[in-house]
C-alpha positions in Angstrom: -0.3 -0.1 0.2 1.5 3.0 -0.9 0.8 6.5 0.9 -1.8 7.8 -1.6 -3.9 4.6 -0.7 -3.0 5.2 3.0 -4.1 8.7 3.1 -7.6 8.0 0.8 -8.5 5.5 3.4 -7.5 7.5 6.9 -9.8 10.8 4.8 -12.3 8.4 4.8 -12.8 7.2 8.1 -15.5 9.5 9.9 -14.3 11.9 12.9 -16.7 11.9 16.1 -18.3 15.2 17.0 -18.6 16.1 20.2 -22.4 16.5 20.6 -23.8 20.0 20.0 -24.8 21.5 23.6 -28.2 23.4 23.4 -28.0 26.3 25.7 -31.2 26.2 28.1 -32.2 29.6 29.7 -32.5 29.9 33.9 -36.1 29.5 35.3 -39.1 31.9 36.2 -38.0 31.5 39.9 -34.8 33.2 39.5 -35.9 35.7 37.0 -38.4 36.7 39.3 -35.8 37.3 42.4 -33.7 39.1 39.9 -36.6 41.3 38.7 -37.6 42.0 42.4 -34.1 43.2 43.5 -33.7 45.2 40.4 -37.4 46.7 41.1 -36.3 47.8 44.9 -33.4 49.7 43.0 -35.6 51.2 40.4 -38.2 52.0 43.3 -35.6 53.9 45.5 -34.3 55.5 42.1 -37.8 57.0 42.0 -37.9 58.4 45.7 -34.5 59.7 44.8 -35.5 61.5 41.4 -38.9 62.9 43.3 -37.1 64.3 46.1 -34.9 65.8 43.4 -37.7 67.6 42.0 -39.5 68.2 45.0 -36.0 70.4 45.7 -35.9 71.9 42.7 -39.9 73.0 42.6 -39.8 74.4 46.2 -42.7 72.7 46.8 -43.7 69.5 48.8 -42.8 66.2 48.4 -45.0 64.5 45.7 -45.1 61.2 44.4 -46.9 62.0 41.2 -45.0 62.3 38.0 -46.6 64.1 34.8 -45.3 65.1 31.6 -41.6 65.8 30.8 -40.7 64.3 34.7 -42.8 61.2 34.4 -41.0 61.0 30.6 -37.7 61.2 32.1 -38.2 58.7 34.8 -39.3 56.0 32.2 -36.3 56.5 29.6 -34.1 56.0 33.3 -35.7 52.9 33.8 -35.7 51.6 30.1 -32.1 52.8 30.4 -31.1 50.8 33.4 -32.2 47.3 31.5 -31.0 48.3 28.2 -27.5 49.5 28.6 -26.6 47.0 31.8 -27.4 44.2 29.8 -25.6 45.5 26.9 -22.2 46.5 28.7 -22.5 43.9 31.4 -24.5 41.6 30.1 -26.8 41.9 33.6 -28.8 44.2 35.6 -27.6 44.3 39.2 -30.7 41.9 40.3 -29.4 39.4 37.2 -26.0 39.6 38.7 -26.9 38.9 42.3 -29.0 35.6 41.2 -25.9 35.0 39.2 -27.3 35.2 35.8 -26.3 36.6 32.5 -27.7 38.0 29.1 -26.5 36.6 26.2 -27.0 35.8 22.3 -28.0 32.6 21.8 -24.9 31.4 20.1 -23.4 32.4 23.2 -22.2 35.7 22.1 -22.4 39.1 24.2 -25.6 41.3 23.5 -25.5 44.4 21.1 -27.0 47.2 21.9 -29.7 46.2 19.3 -30.4 43.3 21.0 -30.6 44.4 24.4 -33.2 47.3 23.1 -35.1 44.5 20.9 -35.3 42.6 24.8 -36.1 44.9 26.7 -38.9 46.9 24.3 -40.5 43.8 24.6 -41.2 44.1 28.2 -44.1 45.5 27.7 -45.8 42.7 26.4 -44.3 40.5 28.6 -44.5 42.6 31.9 -48.7 42.2 31.1 -50.6 41.1 34.0 -47.7 40.9 36.8 -45.3 39.4 34.3 -47.8 36.6 33.9 -46.8 36.8 29.5 -43.6 36.2 30.2 -43.6 33.7 32.7 -46.0 31.6 30.5 -43.4 32.3 27.6 -40.3 31.3 29.7 -42.9 27.9 30.7 -43.6 26.8 27.6 -40.5 27.5 25.7 -38.0 25.0 25.4 -34.9 27.3 26.0 -36.6 28.8 28.7 -37.5 32.6 27.0 -39.5 35.2 27.6 -40.8 36.9 24.0 -38.3 39.7 24.4 -35.7 36.8 24.4 -37.1 35.1 21.3 -37.8 38.1 19.2 -33.8 39.5 20.2 -32.7 35.8 19.7 -31.2 36.1 23.2 -31.4 33.8 26.3 -31.1 34.4 30.1 -28.2 31.7 31.4 -27.7 30.4 34.7 -23.7 31.2 36.0 -24.3 28.7 38.4 -23.0 25.6 38.1 
């Protein structure tokens, strides 16, 4: 047998490939706790913001926001989720629960994917996040609607 025959025979032998591991996202419970932590942080930010506005206006303390002040606070809340998930892969609540947001292929989220998944938070958050919870329970990757639209997953970093 010459070397050309051996090479052809060796080439014909299939090389086993490692199985592709599908990433499965974190469940509803741990994600809810992370969201609760984020909610506490955003509530504290709300009271600091309202106190600041009260000082500026010289009036009494009021938790009623209207017009531009309400729009600005909405921007603060939206930015909290979008920017932290884009730049750090997690909000403070997700970090506390050892969760990480990433694309399905494991790569970091972009500003676009973070924005897409968080715009869908409006729908996921309906009925006290029941819509998002049902989506997570129904998805084989444990994704809420925002994750499905953006092609992202919230993965547990605990092993």
